[in-house]
N, C-alpha and C positions, 0 to 999 in steps of 0.2 A: 606495451602500449605505444611505443615510439615508432612502429613500423609504417605509420601513415594510413594503412588500410584498416579503418576503424569500423566499417559497416560491412554487411554482407548482402548478397543478392537475395531477393525474395524466393522462397522455396515452395510456393503454393502448388506448383506443378508437380512437386515430389510427394504429394499427399501428406504434407505436414499440416496438422490442424493449427489454426491461427487463434492466438489469445490476445485479448485486450484487457489491460489493467492500468491502474494509475492512482495518483494521489494529488490532492491540492498541495501547492508548494508552501512549505514553511522551512525555516533555516535549519533548526535542529529537530527535524521531523520525527525521527525514529527513536523508540525506546525499546527496552528488552521485551516488553509485552507485544510490541509490533513484530519483533523477530519471531517469538513463539507463535503468534497468531497467523502471520502471513509471509513475512520476509524469508523465513527458512524455506518455505514451500516455493516461493517465487524464484529463488536461486536454482532450485531443482528443475522447475518448469522450463527454464531457458534451454535445457539440453534435450527436451522432448518435443517442444512445440516452437512454432514461429511466433515470437513474442513482440507485441507492440506495447510500449509503456508510455502512458500519457502524463505529461506535466500539465495538470488541469488548472491553468491560471484563469481561464474564463469562469470556471466553477467557483474559484476563490472570490470573484467579484460579487457573487450573489449575497455574500455576507460580509465581505471586507472591501466594498466598493470605495471606501474612504481612505484606504491604506495602500493605494497603488504605488506609492514611493518605495514600499518594502518589497514589491514583487520581484524585481531583478535579483536582489539578494536572496530571496526565498527560493526562486527558481534554481539558482546555482546551488543553494544549500540542499535542495531535494535531489538534484543530480549528484552532488557529492555523497549524499547518504546512500543512494542506490549503487553508485560505482564502488564505494568503500565496502558495501556488503558483498560484492563479487559479481554483480550483474555485468555481463560482458557486451560491449557495444558491437562486437562481431556476431553476437547471437540475439541481441535485443535492439529493436528499432525504437529510439526515444523520440517523442513527438511533443513539440510545444503547441498546446491546443489553440492558442490565439492566432498562430501563424498558419494553421490549416484552414484556409478561408472556405474551402468546399464544405466544411462542417456546418458553417452557419447557413449555407444555402440548403443543405439537406435537412437541417433542423427546422427551417421554415416549411419545407415540403411536408415533413412529418407532422408539424403542428396543424396542418390542414386536415390531417386524418385523426386528430386527437380531440375528443370531446372535452369541453370546458369543465363539465361537472366531474369528469374523471380526475382532472388535475386538482379540483377543489377537495376531493376526498383523500388526497395523499396523506398518510399518517406523518410522513417526514415534514410536510409543509406545516401541518398543525403544530408539530413539535417545535419547529423553528420559530413560528409566530408566537407561541407560548413563551419562548425564551427571549422574546423582545426584538427579534430580527425585523428589519424593515419589510413591509408588505410590498415588495417590488414585483414587476412582471418577470424579471430574471429569476427570482426565487420561485415564482409560480410555475415557470416553464422549465425548471431544472431537469425534470425527468425526460423532457423531449430532447434537450441538448445531450443528456447522457445516452439516450437511445441513438442519437446521431454519432456519438463517440464510438459506440459499439458496432453499428451497422455500416458505417462508412468504410472501415477496413475489412468488412465482411468477417468479423470475428465469429468463430465457432464456439468459443468458450470464454467465460468471463469469471476469473477467480474473485470471489466475494465472500464476506462473512455472512452469517445467517441474517443479520440485520439489514443487509444490502440486497438480499435476494429479490425483493419487490421491484427494484429498479431494472434488473435483468428481465423479470417477467413483463414489465412494461415494454421494454425493447422487443421482446419476443412477440408480444401482441401486435405491435406496430409492423414488425416484419411480416407476420402472417397476414395482416390486413392488407398491406401493400401488395404482397405477392398474389393474394386472391383478386384484388382489383385490377392489377396491371400486368401480372405475369411474374414468374419466378426470377427475382433479382437477388434477394437477400437470403443467405443461410439463416435458419432460425437459431439464435444463440442459446446456449445452455449455461446456467450458473455452475461454476466449479467451486463447490464448498470445500475449503481446506480442512485438513484433519487437525490443524493446530488448535490448541485449547487457549484458555485465557491465563494470564499470569497475574497473581494478586499484587496489589500495590505494596510498597514498603511499609505502609501504615496498616496493613492487614485487610484493606478493602478488597472486595471480590475481584476488582479489575484495576489494572494500572492505567493511568491516564495523565496526559500532559497537564490538563487543566486542574487535576486533582492534587498536584504537587506531591505525588507519591511514585514518581517514575525515576528509573535509572536510564539515562540516555546513552546511545551509542557514541555520542560525542563527549561524554563525561571523562575527566582526567582520572588517573589512578587514585588521586587524593579525594576527588569527589565521590568516587565509587566507595572508597573506604568509609568516608563520613556517612554516606547514606546507609550502607550495610550495617555499620555499628549502631545505628539508631533504629534498626528495623524492628518491627513488631514480631514477636515469637509466640510463646505459649503464655497467655495472660495468667494462668493459674500457677505458674512456676515462679517462685520468689527467690529461691536459693539454688545454687548449682547442684545441691544434693537432693533436690526435690525430683520426684519422678516426672519426666517430661512427655509431652504428646508430640509425635512426629507428624501424624496425619493432619493435613490442613495447615501445618506450620510453614509460613512463607519461606523461612530460611532453607528448609529441606526441599520445598518445592523448587526453589531456585537451584539448589545443588543438583537435583535430579535433571533439571532442564538444561544445564550448561556444563556439566562435568564431562570430561573426556573419559574414554574407556579406562585409562590408567588410574583415574581417581575413584572409580565406582566402589572398589574394595574398601577404601578409606571411608567413603560415605556410609556404606553398610555398617562399618564399625562404629561410626559416630551415632548412627541411629540406635544401635543397641545400647551404647553407653548413655545416650540421652534419655532413653526410656527408663533406665535403671538409676538415673540421677548420679552418674559417674563422670559427667563432662559438663562444663559450663557453656552458656550461650556465647560468651566472648570468644572462646576457643573455636567454636563451630563457625562463628561469624568471620573470624580471621581466615579460616580455611575458605569460606565462601568468597571473601575479597580476592584471594589468590585465584580461585576458579574463574571469577568474572573477569579479572584483569587479563588472565591468560586467553580467555575467549575474545576480549575486546582489543587486545594488542594488535592482531593482524588487521582488524578493521581500522583502527587508528592509523596504522602505518599506511594503508592504501589511501585513506582520506588525505593524509599529509602529502602524499605523492601527487594526488590530483589537485590539491589546493595550490601547489607550486606551479600548476599548469592550467590556469584559468582559460587560456586560449584553446586548449585541447578539450576541456569540458564544453565550451561553447561550440566547438567544431562538431563534437559528437551529437549535440542536440540539433544543431543547424542541419547537418547531413542526414540525420534520422528524419527530421521534419520534411526535408526535401524528398526523400525516398517515399515517405508516407503520402505526400501530396500526389505523387505519380499514381499510386494506387487509388487515392481518393478521387482523382479526376476520372479514372476509368470507371469507378462505381457511379459517380454522378452522371457520366455520359450514358451508362446503362439505364439509370433511373429516368432520365429525361426521354430517352428513346422509348422506354416502356410506357411512359405517360403520354407519349406523342407531343412533347413540348420541346423537341429538338429542332426548332425551326432554324433555317439558314446554316445548319451545321453540316 
């Protein structure tokens, strides 16, 4: 990472499909559930596609408009999380959303093509309002800004979970509508639904979540991992180590299967057999899981520590990525205005 050349030239002309994905910035953003659900796939995608990664600080304002003092810390935290996972700035263009000014202009243009009643029917909007979020115009127009996120770099694919597919469909509809009215400018983006499943929480809930206090974070220390694993939910019917145990649906064994290296799989098979027969206790299996998880997390911790010592490099990666993305954004916006015949004096 010290060679100075931290970004790459765009390869759109080499028939590489373009991907746009991103997250709202939070400092300790990622947990093991995120890894299973999307991060593992994200790292693989960077080798097959031209990847744009959005640090969505404007989207954060729709629900955290009163916490802007935390944004700088959270932006850097999100960058550290992605770099520590192995995303390579030579392969990924990182973009700070608020600094890509062309996006706001495109979002306004797209809003003129958007029916108010369509926005009012958003399931996500109703959900947020039911949760007590402020009924702001920013929250109301969230899908339009997200469509601009996708269409401005002319993304072909958008990796999302099934619960986010509707946002991509919204962007698709706007691309189709624009192209029909003004001519072919935007590729029609497709959702790329990852194959990653969900990881149960340490308390046995069906899904791990930061707000549920049942997550193991990629930033957790070895001691924190051990504490969380040793208190994990297992088989509620099993009182003694000699009781017959259930492996299926048991969070401890789900974690073992998800994070074990090839060299550990034989031992996991053995533990499953012993557990079913009541010949091994939860404590022994959990201690083995602690070892597995810390072996998985150690390289991530090491990469994060290296980048934490170089905040200027992290800032440079984001600044240069944003600069490159803006060049592409300006090209797209010029095409949009020309197609609409509002490119006066240009």
